[in-house]
N, C-alpha and C positions, 0 to 999 in steps of 0.2 A: 503494499499500500504505500509506504514512504517513497520507494522509487519511482512510482507513479508521478507521485505529486511533485517529486523533484524533476521526473521528464517535462510535467507540463511548465514547471516553473521554468525550464530552460525553454522552453518553445515560445512562450509568451514574453521572454525577454530578448530573444530571438526576433519575434515579430514586431515589436516594440523598437528596434535597432532600425529595422529597415521601413516600417512608416515614418520614422524620424527623419531617413533618409530622403524615403520619399516628398514629404512634405516641404523638408528643406530644397531640393532640386526644383518642387513648384514655383516656392518662394521666389529662387534665383531668376525664374524664367519669366515670372509675372511683375516683378518689382523692373522698372524702366531703367535706362542707365543715364543718370543724370550730370553725370561726370563732364566738366567744361575746359578743356584744352586749347592754352594760350600758347599762341605762335609769337614769337619776339619778333620786333621790327628787324631787327640785327640779326642775320643768322649767325654770324660769330658771337653772339652773347654767351651763348651756353656752349662748354666744348668739354669733350669728356678728358678725363684725365688718369691716366692710368698712374697705380703704385710704383714708386720707386723706391726700392730697398738702398739703405746705408751697406755700403759694401765696405768698410773698414772699420772697426773698433780695437782702438787700444786701451789699456787700462791694466789696473793692478788689484789685487784680492786682501783684503784682512781674514785670517782665518782665525776660526775657533773650534777647540776640541777639547777631548777631555786630558790632552796632554798639555794643553794650554795656548799659547799665539801662535800664528805664523803670518808668512807672506808671499805672494805671488803675484805672477804678471801674465796679464793674457793678451792673444791677439784673435780678434774674431772675423773670420771671411764670410759674409751674407752669400747664398748662393741665389736665393730667392727668398720670396716675401716669409716663408715657412724653417726653411732649413738653413742651416749654418754649419760653418767648420771652426772648432774652436782649438788653438794650439795655447796649451797652460804651461809654465812654469811656476813652482812652491817651493818654500821650505819651510820645516816645522819639527819642533823637537817632539822626540818618542821618550816614553816612560814606561817604567815595569809597574805594574799594581801595587808592589810589595816596596815601591819607595815611601819611605817616612825620614821626613826633613828634620833635623835637629841641631842643636847651637852647642859651640863648647865654651867652656867656661872665660875664654876671650869674647864672645859675642859672635861667632864666627859662624855660618850654616855648613851642615856637609851632611849624608846619606850613608848609613853605616851597610856596608855588605856592597856598595854599589863599586862596579869595577870599570865601567865603559860610558861614556855619552855618547849619545846616537841622535842622527838628523836626518829625517827622512825629505828626500829631494825628486821628486815626481816630473817625468816631464812626460805630456800627456797630449792626444790629439783626441779631439771629441766630436762627434754629430750632434747636435742639436735642435730640436723640434720645437717651432712655435705652436702654440695650442690656442684651441678658440679664436685666430684670426679673424672671422668674420662677425663674431659677438661680441668682444671687445673692444672697447679704444685703441688706438696705438699706444697712448702713454701709459698703458698696463700690460704688460707683455708675458704672460705665463710660459713656462718652457719643461721638458723633459729634455735627458741628455745622458750618454752614455759614451764613455773612452777609455784608451789603452794607451801604456806607453812604457818605455824604461825609467828605470826607478833605481835610484842610488841610494842606499842607506852607508854616513859616512860616519866610522866608529872611531872616537877619539878616546885615550885614556880619561878617566876620573880621579884614579889615585895612582902615585908614583910606585914604581917598582921597590924602589928603597923604604927598607923599616926603619922607624925611627921610634925614638920612646919619650914620653911626655914625664911630667915635672916627679910623678908618680912612680915611673918607671913602666908603664905600661905598652906596649908595644902598637904601635898603628903606622898607618901610611899617610903621605903627606897629601894633601887633594892639591890637586892642577887648576891652573886656574882654568879659563873657559878658552881663550884665544891661544893662549900656552900650549893647552890641550891640541889645537888644529895641526899644531908641526907634527906631532907623532901619531896623529891620525891617517886610517886607510879606507878608499870607498869598497865598497860591495855592491852590486848589481843583480835585480832581477827585471821580471815584468809586472805591471801593476795595472789596474783596471778601476773604473767606478762606475757607478750609476748615480744620476740626481736629479732634482728637480729645483725650479726656481721661480721667479718672476724678474722682468725688468721693470722698474721705473722712467719715465720722461718721454720726451718727444723722441721722433727719429732723427732729427738732428738737433744737435749741439752734444750735452752732455747727458751720461745715464747713469743710474744707480739701479745694483741688483741685490736680490738676497737671493741665498740658496741652499740646499742640504743636500750633500753628496756622500754616501759610502762609497770609500778607497779602500784597495786591498792589496797588498804585497808579499805574495808567500815567500819565506826562505825554510824550506825543508831542511837544512841542515840546521839553522836557528842560528841567532848572535846573543852572544854573553852580557847581559845587560849589567843582574845582579850575579853576584859571584856564586857559580853552579847553577844557574838557571838562564834558560835559552831560551829566545822570543823566536816564534816563526813564523808568525802571521804579525804584519805591520799595515798600520792604516785606523780606520775605524770610522765614526760619524763627524761628517766637518760641516759646520757652518762660514758660509763664505758672505761677506759683505765686500760689493765688487762697487768699482767706479772706472768708470772709462770715457773715452773723447770719440765720437762720431764724425766720420767724414767722408 
């Protein structure tokens, strides 16, 4: 009995849709067209204009992640009004989750058991696709992107190999300052990639500002030692980027 009732309801619903459609069609045929078309006295008054996308964009990025801040630079070539090719170079710090900053009796900061400093330097080429081009005004341009490219991890020593002793006779390794450690560092290379999404603000000509989020990954199967005895095999993570550029 219930199945029959549901069947009747379905038939009535379909019939209602068909009747509504038929009524709308009749109304559209009976209502006269009252549109008035004005022809300009000067034929050149109204001219068709085609979209002319900006071809080149240069700029820089400010990166924020759980490792801290980073900086980058980019060049974007717009192939058409939806697809762009982007080249990006960035540098950011790499930290281990086990790092805990402490201070000596003299107020100097240090991280116990840390062995190396790491800098992540990816060079990527990516495709960037603009979304909702015909639905959103040009000064708000959302996009999605994906890229790949060579990635360098620069490994520099955090502490000296020489063992020293403090006032109480306890052994320790002296911390090397950042710029001095770069002289003793060495690069490691791999292939990295990312996916992301964001939005550009501003008009098509002049300057632009963008906000985006991307997830970057650069694997090192053999691992790189940051903390003593601890090897990190995957570098990158989630990045929030603020971009500033000039259009020409």
